[in-house]
C-alpha positions as CSV (number, residue, x, y, z in Angstrom):
1,X,109.4,100.2,102.6
2,X,106.0,102.0,102.4
3,X,105.4,105.3,104.1
4,X,102.1,106.6,105.5
5,X,101.1,110.1,104.5
6,X,97.7,111.6,105.3
7,X,96.4,108.2,106.2
8,X,97.5,106.5,103.0
9,X,100.3,104.1,102.6
10,X,102.8,105.3,99.9
11,X,105.3,103.2,98.0
12,X,102.8,100.6,96.8
13,X,103.1,99.2,93.3
14,X,100.7,100.8,90.8
15,X,97.7,98.6,90.2
16,X,95.9,98.2,86.9
17,X,92.8,96.5,85.6
18,X,93.3,93.2,83.8
19,X,90.7,93.7,81.1
20,X,91.4,90.2,79.7
21,X,89.5,88.9,82.7
22,X,86.4,91.0,82.0
23,X,83.1,89.2,82.0
24,X,79.5,90.6,81.9
25,X,76.7,88.5,83.2
26,X,73.1,89.8,83.7
27,X,74.4,93.4,83.2
28,X,77.1,93.0,85.9
29,X,80.7,93.5,84.9
30,X,83.3,91.5,86.8
31,X,87.0,92.3,86.1
32,X,90.2,91.5,88.0
33,X,92.9,93.9,89.2
34,X,96.4,92.9,88.4
35,X,97.4,93.0,92.1
36,X,95.6,92.5,95.3
37,X,94.5,95.8,96.7
38,X,94.9,96.5,100.4
39,X,92.0,97.8,102.4
40,X,93.1,101.5,102.3
41,X,93.5,101.3,98.6
42,X,90.0,99.9,98.1
43,X,88.6,102.5,100.5
44,X,90.2,105.3,98.5
45,X,89.0,103.8,95.2
46,X,85.5,103.7,96.6
47,X,85.7,107.4,97.6
48,X,86.9,108.4,94.1
49,X,84.2,106.4,92.4
50,X,81.6,108.1,94.6
51,X,82.9,111.5,93.6
52,X,82.7,110.5,90.0
53,X,79.0,109.6,90.5
54,X,79.1,105.9,90.9
55,X,78.1,104.8,94.3
56,X,76.3,101.6,95.2
57,X,76.6,99.9,91.8
58,X,80.4,99.3,92.2
59,X,81.7,96.6,94.6
60,X,85.4,96.3,95.3
61,X,87.1,93.1,96.4
62,X,90.8,92.5,97.1
63,X,91.4,91.8,93.5
64,X,88.1,92.2,91.7
65,X,85.8,95.1,90.7
66,X,82.1,94.5,90.0
67,X,79.9,97.1,88.3
68,X,76.2,96.3,88.2
69,X,73.7,97.9,85.8
70,X,76.0,98.1,82.8
71,X,74.0,98.8,79.7
72,X,74.9,97.8,76.2
73,X,76.9,100.6,74.5
74,X,78.2,101.9,77.8
75,X,81.4,99.8,77.8
76,X,83.7,102.7,76.9
77,X,82.1,104.9,79.6
78,X,82.5,102.3,82.2
79,X,86.1,101.6,81.2
80,X,86.9,105.3,81.3
81,X,85.3,105.6,84.8
82,X,87.2,102.7,86.2
83,X,90.5,103.6,84.6
84,X,90.2,107.2,85.7
85,X,89.4,106.3,89.3
86,X,92.3,103.8,89.4
87,X,94.7,106.3,88.0
88,X,93.8,108.8,90.7
89,X,94.2,106.2,93.5
90,X,97.5,105.0,92.1
91,X,98.7,108.6,92.0
92,X,97.5,109.1,95.6
93,X,99.6,106.1,96.7
94,X,102.7,106.8,94.7
95,X,105.4,108.6,96.6
96,X,106.8,111.8,95.1
97,X,110.0,111.2,93.1
98,X,111.8,113.7,95.3
99,X,110.3,112.5,98.5
100,X,112.6,113.0,101.4
101,X,114.6,115.7,99.6
102,X,114.2,119.1,101.2
103,X,114.5,121.4,98.3
104,X,112.8,124.3,100.1
105,X,109.6,123.6,98.1
106,X,107.1,126.2,99.4
107,X,104.1,124.6,97.7
108,X,101.2,123.7,99.9
109,X,100.3,120.0,100.3
110,X,97.2,120.6,98.1
111,X,99.4,122.1,95.3
112,X,101.8,119.1,95.5
113,X,98.9,116.7,95.4
114,X,97.3,118.4,92.4
115,X,100.7,118.5,90.6
116,X,101.0,114.7,91.0
117,X,97.4,114.3,89.7
118,X,98.2,116.4,86.6
119,X,101.4,114.5,86.1
120,X,99.5,111.2,86.2
121,X,97.7,112.4,83.0
122,X,101.0,111.9,81.2
123,X,101.0,108.2,82.2
124,X,97.4,107.9,81.0
125,X,98.3,109.3,77.6
126,X,101.1,106.7,77.4
127,X,98.8,103.9,78.4
128,X,96.1,105.0,75.9
129,X,98.7,105.1,73.1
130,X,99.9,101.6,73.9
131,X,96.5,100.1,74.3
132,X,94.8,101.7,71.3
């Protein structure tokens, strides 16, 4: 059962980009997500992409990402951008392992959120090692 925290539904499965579906046509990358993304997930992904400097050139569908204006040679940068944003959103929607346990943790919500964001880097390292 998913919980709602700070406006986000927690307990969702982590989503990933299915790079085997990638296609570029007229400088627009179209790539599928492994799972359908609910509205709040897509909204959060859009927010993260805006913070990373990509605004109107990224369109998000329920199970598709489209990036317009992709230049030759920028494939690695675009991949890094999309993977980083998705990693952050997955971390935002993943419940804490110790959720529900009251261990007297005096950390602020911001500290807990940042802790989870940094822990997500460990998963990225594992993903990079397995995909390289």
